[in-house]
Each structure stands twice: as structure tokens, then as C-alpha cells.
N, C-alpha and C positions, 0 to 999 in steps of 0.2 A: 561078587567076584570081580576083581579089577580086570579090565579088558584094554587091548590096544585099539584106538579109534582114529581113523583118518577122516578129517572133515575137509571136503572139497568145497572151497568158497570162503573167502576171508572178509566178507561184509559183516554188517551188524548181526545178522542171523548166525553165520558161521562162528564168529568170535564169541557170541553169547552162549552158543552150544558148547564151545570149548571151555568157557568159564565154569558152567555148571557140571560138565562131565569131569573136569579136573577136580572139582570140589568133592566129587563122589569117589575119587581115587583112581580114575582111569588114566592111562597113558595116551595123551592126545597129540596128534600132529595135524596142523592146518596147512593145506596147500592151496595156492591160488595162481591163476595164470598171469595176474598183474603183480605190481610191486606193493599192493595193499595200501595205496595212498590216494585213491580216487574212486569215482563211481557214485551210485545213488546214496550209499551210506554216508558220504561226505557232503553232498550238496542238497540234501532234503531239507524240509522246513523244520525238522526237529520236534515235531509234535508228538505228545503222548495223548491219544485221542479216544477216550470212552464216548465222546459225543458222536463219533463217526459210525452210527449204528446202521446206516443204510448202505448196502453194498453198491459197488459200481454197477453191477448188473441189475439195475432198477428199471421198472417200467418207464418207458419214455426215452431211455437213453439211446435206443436203436434209432428212433425218429430224429433225435437231436444229432446223432452221428451222421445220418444221411444228409440232414439239412446243412451240417457244417463240413461235410466231406470235401467240398471244393473251396473252402475258405481256410487258407494256411495260417491265418491269425486267430482262428476260433479256439475257444478253451479246450474243446475235445475234437481232435483232428484224426480221422482215420484215412490213411493213404491207401487208396484202392490198389490192390495188386493180385496177380494170379499166382498165389502160393497156396498149396494144398493145406498146409498146417494152419495158415491164417483163415482160410475158408471154413475149415472144420471148427476152429475156435469160434469164429463168428456165428456159426450155426448153434453151437452149444451156448454161447452167450445169449443168443435170442431165446433159446429154450429156458434159460435160467431167469430171464428178466420178467418174472411174473410176480404179482402181488403176494401170492401165497408163499412163494419161495423166499422173497425178501422178508416177509413177516417172520417166517420161521428162523431166519438167520439173525434177526435183531438181537435176541438175548445172547446168542453165541458170540457175536462180535463184541457186544458190550462186556461180557464176562472175561474174555481173553484180554481185552484192553485194560480192564480194571486190575486184573492179575498183574499185567505188565507194569502198570503204573506203580503198584505196590512194590514190585521187585526193583524198579528203578530207585524208589525211595530207600529200599534196603541197601542197594549198592552205594547210594549217596552217604549213608550213615555207617557203612561197613569199615571205614578207615583205610580201605584199599585205594580209594580214588579221591580226587578233589576237582569235581566238575560242576559247571553251571547247570542248575536245575531249579526251576520255579514253577509253582502251581498257581498261576494267575487266571486260569480259565481261558476261554476262546470266544472272541466276539465274531459273530457272523453278520457282517455289515451289509445292509441292503439299500439300494437306491430307488427301488420300485416297490409299490405295495404288493404286487403279485409275488415277487421274490420273498418278501417279508412274510406273507401269509403261508407260502409253501414251507419256509424254514420253521415257522412257528408250529406247523403241524408235526414236523419232525421233533421239535422241542417238546411238544406235549407228549409225544410217544416216548421220548427219553425220560420224561418225568415219571411215566408209568414204570420205567425200568429202574427207578430209584435215583436218577440223576437230578441235580439241582440246575434248573434252567429258568431264565427270566427273559421276558420280551420288553426291551427298553426303547424308549423314544430317543431322539438325537440328544435332547437336553439331559436325559439320564445318562447317556453314554459319556457326555462331556464332563459329568461330575466324577467319572472314573478315569477316563483318558483326558486328564486336565490340560495338558500342554500342547495338544495337537488339534489342528483344524481338520475336521472330517466332513466330507461331502456325502452325507447319507440321510436317509429318512429315519433309520433306526437300526437296532441290532438284536439278534437273539443271542443271549449270553449264556454259554455253558460253563459252569463253575468247575466242572469235573476234570478239565484238561490241564496238562502241564507242558512245559517246553524246555528244550536243552540246546546246546551248541554242538552239533554232531562232529565237526572237525576238531573239536577239543577233546571229546570223549573217546573217539576211536583210537588216537595214539596212546591215551592213558590205558585203555583196555588191552591193546597190544603189548604195551610195556609190562603190565601186570601179568599177563599170561606167560610171557617169556620168563619173568622173574620166578614164577611158580613151576616152571619146567615144561610148559607147553612149547612144542617145536613149531615155529611158523616159517614156512618156506614159500617165498614169492617167486614169480617168473617160472612157475612149474605148471605147464598146461597138461591136462590129462590127454594122452594120445591113444591109450588102449586099456581096456578092462578085461581081465580074464574071469570068466564065470564057470564054475564046475558044480554040478548038482544044486543049482539055484542059490549058490553062494559066491560072492566075489572072493577070489583067492589071491589076486595080485592086481596092482595098478601100475601102469607104465606112464611116466610123465616125461617132460622134456629131457630131464637129466637123471631120473631115478627109476628104480623098479622096487616098489614097496608093497608090503603085506600088512594086514591087520585083522583083528577079530571082527570089527564093525566099521562100516562106512556111513558117513552122513553126507548127503548131497544138499548143499546150501548155495547153489550156483545161480540163484535168481533167474533172470531172463534166459539164461543159457541152459536151464535145467531140462527142458524138453529134449534137447539134442543129446544130453548126457544119458537121460533115461532110455532113449532109443537104443543105446549101446547095450542096455540090459534087457531089451525087449519089453520095456514098460512104457505105456502111453500116459503121459500127463500133459494135458494141453496147457501151454503157457505162451503168452505173447508179451513182448517187451513194450512198455508204455513209457515213452521218453518224457521227462520233466526237466525244466530249466530253472536255474536260480541266479539271482544277481545280488551281490553283496554291496551294501552302501556303508562305507566306513566313516562317514561324517555323522554328526549328531542329528538324529531325526526327531527326537523327543517322544517317539512311539514307545509305549511301555507295556501295552497289552497285545498279545498275539491276536491276529484277526484273519478272517477269510473274506475277501472282497467278492461277494457272492456272484454278481452278474458276470464278473470277469474270471471267476474261479482262480484267483491268485491268493496265495498265502503270504502273510506278513509276520515275521518273527523277530522280536528284539533279542538278539543273541549277545554273547559276551564280547562287547567291544564293537559291534556292528549290527545293522539291521539287514535281514535277508528277505528278499521278495522272490517267491518261488511259485511255479505253477505250470499249467497246460498239461494236457495228456495227448501225446502224439503216438499213435500206433502205426508204425511204418517199417517194421523189421528191426534187426539188431544192427545198430550203427551209433556212432557218437558225433554225427555231424550237427553242428550248431546252425539252426535256421534263424537268421537275423530278424525275419518277420515275426517269429514267435517271441523272441527276446524283446522286440519293440512293443509287442502287445502287453507284456508284463510291465514294462516301463510306463506305458500309457495308462494302464490301469492304476498304477501307483499314484500318478499325478491326478487322475480323475477322482480318486477317493481321498487323497491327501494333497490338497492344492499347493501346499508349501513344500512338498517333496518333489524334487526334479532329479531323475536319474540321468547322470551325464554320459557322454559318449564313451569315455574310458571304462566306466562301470559296466556299460552294455557290452563293450568289446571283451571284457573279462568274464562274461557269463559262462557258467558251466552247465553240463547236462548229466543226467544219469538215467538208467533204465530200470523201471519198476516192473516186476514180474506179475502179470495179470492172469489169474485163473478165470475160467468162464463164469463162475458163480460168485466171484468176489471173496471167497473164503480160501485161506491158505491150504497147502498140503503139508500135513505134519503127521508122520508115522511111516509104517512099513507097507510095502506092497506084498501081495501074496506070491509074487513072481520071483522075489529075491529075498532070502531070509535074513541076510545081515546088512541090509541097506535101510537107512532111515532118511526120509525126505523132509526137508524144511525149506519150503519155497512157496511162491505164488501169493505173496502178501500184499500185492498191489500197492496202494498208497499208504498202507499201514506198516510197512516193513520196519521203520524206525520205532514206531510205537510198540510193535509186537516182538522186538528183539529178545528181551529177557524172558518173556513168557514162553516163546518158542524154544529158546535154549533150555529152559527149565523142563519143558515137556519132553524134548529130545533126550535129555539126561534121564528122566524118569522112565522113558520107553526102553532105553538101552540098559539101564540098571535093573529094570524089572520092578520099579516102585509104583505105588499107587499114584495115579495122575492127579495133578492139582485141579484140573477141570476135565470134563468129558471131552475126549479127542475124536469121538466118532464122526462129528460133522466135518472134520478135516481129513477124512480117510483118503488115502492116495488112490485107491481103486473105486472111488465113488462114481455112481452113474449120474449124469446130468439130465 
């Protein structure tokens, strides 16, 4: 039966949810407090990443976070602050960062990423879009033997999950990445991954949704939500008072605050990432992660994007020039012939990635509100998991059999 659905949040997750819900015949409205032209969905590395099988909540991350806490240029920077939500989230992150929990999440993360990659390929061939999409794999470049050994352990685990992975010497890398000088010892090469140009796809997706009748309303912040008998009956925004049968909350790093209005606790912290676009020819043709620096490099349509860092310091969009400089330095350390200039650094953008404590997204309903579906907490895999999440949200609301088991993503799960 067709339903009216309000989606709160117009990033990749919200718009993909709208896409699949509309295809099922539902009447869909997307609202967002921004004008839907900026944020993490536009400035990310554009990776579709079956290779990213290890969640952020991995053993050792706590120690690294403490070690890097007072270094503002470190790849993983936690700004210490006396905030109750942050302290609770930190405790749950610590509880989640065990070998057993990470091992259990590996096939879960791999399966949803592979599903999403297949759905992106379907979107590419659907005739509805004309976007840049290539499956060239992902190089994990390392400069130290220690980093190489650690990544090859992950690579061998990925092979057990059915992914194609190679451990390459520098010479073998140069046979693939032929026109670029790289300062590395070697690379672990995941053939499974694909990449896109996010700020090309997002406008196309919005335009398509409008064409097929989805209503997209920008600059509409949710001010109040009316709940009666464990169901949302009305939503008040900046200019509107709207009702619907179902509500999807796809508000990324802001999801925890919205959930509180419903009496639902979903721990989420915003993890800020930065990106720099280089619109000169770099000759880089294969996506890569510069391992020691934790910087992602993506050859996009007409430019190269350098993105990275994880900064947990509350919800804000302040650009920290120290962190931008760290990305620029990493680029030149690994690619000696690539120098990011001052203007490119000045034009750097940032976005907030919603981090759950265990590294798995929240996809599904809470027992506390019957007509709300959550789609948030995707951490650094938001872009990668957009279509898979949208498809699952549609299946949940429509009452169809799920494409994959969604129980690991349960909103009310215990950590």
C-alpha cells in the first residue's frame, strides 16, 4: 500500500531512501535545514568500499586517540570536552573496540558494501543518470614495513571474505600507476572498490527525484515533533506544519538530537573530515589511501580530491588550517611531484560524518516509535552505503523481504 513518507535529511542517505521509496510508489517529501548543496555528501572521497571491512571501533584506536589527542595535525584527533553525550559515546566506543566484536562485524560490513556497489552499478546503467563511476580498485600505499604488514593482515582477511586483494611492491605499483612518481615501499591493492565524483552525482539525483514527483524542501529545520501513542502525528519546521504516514530520519551527525525529541537514545558523534580539490593535471589514475597519514586520494571527473582526517570535536563546520596543511603535506610526501598550492588549501571544505560507537550504521525502526525509520551512523562509509541503505529503508517501510539481514544495524541494539 502506498504511503506518504517524510524524509528528514537531504544527504546521500536521505536522497537514496527517497529514490527507492518513490520507485515503490510512495509519496515522498525530503526536508533539510540546509539548501542541500553542501556537507559530507559533497566533499567526501567518493569511495565505494567493500575493502573497508574493519570498523572504526577497532582494538588500538583508543590508545591512538589518546596518543594523538593533543596533536591537532594527527590523522585521528579527539578534542577533549566535558559533554555528557560525548563521554557516553566514548565509553560505548571503548566497549565496542574488541577483537570479537570487530570480527563479528566484518562480514556484515562487507555484505552491505557489496550490495551498495551493485546498486550503484544498476543506477549507472538505469538510463536515469549520467555520472562518473569507475571500478579501478583501491591502493593502500605504505611507506613503512609495519604499516604494510598490518594492512596485508586485513587484506588476507578480506580474501577470506571473497574479495580479490594483492600485496604489491613499488615496482608492481608503477606498472599500474604508470605516470606518477610515488614515494612508497609498496601497496595492498583491493580490486573490489569503485569510486565516483560526489558533487556531480548529488545534483543529478536531486534533479531526477524532482522529475519523478518527489518534493524536496530546503531551509526547513525541524522545530517540533508531535508524538501520540508512539507514532509521529505531525512535524513542525521553519515554515511548515506537515503530516505523513511514515518518517525517515537521515540527519547524519544531527540524528542524536532529533532522536531525543522522540525519547530515543542513539549515540552519534560528528567526525569532521576535510577535502582539497586540485583542478590541475596530477596524472593520478588509481584511488589510494596514504596509510600512515590516513589521507584518501581520488581521481574524480576533472580534478583530483585529497581528503582525510577524523576530528571528533562537536558539531561545527570550522576549518582548522593545521589539519588542511597536514593533508597537503601528506600529498607531497607520497606524490613528490604534486604540490598543493595556497589557494587550493584556502578553498578546502569540511563535512561531518556520523559515528556510531561500534562502527555500524543504524538502519531500521525503534521499538519506541512505530512509524519512524532511522538511517544514520554510517561513519566514513556514508557515500559507499547510500544506495544499500536507501534500498533497505524502502524494504522496511514497504514491508518487503530485506536484501540483507538488517539485525546488526538495529536502532535499539546494546553495545
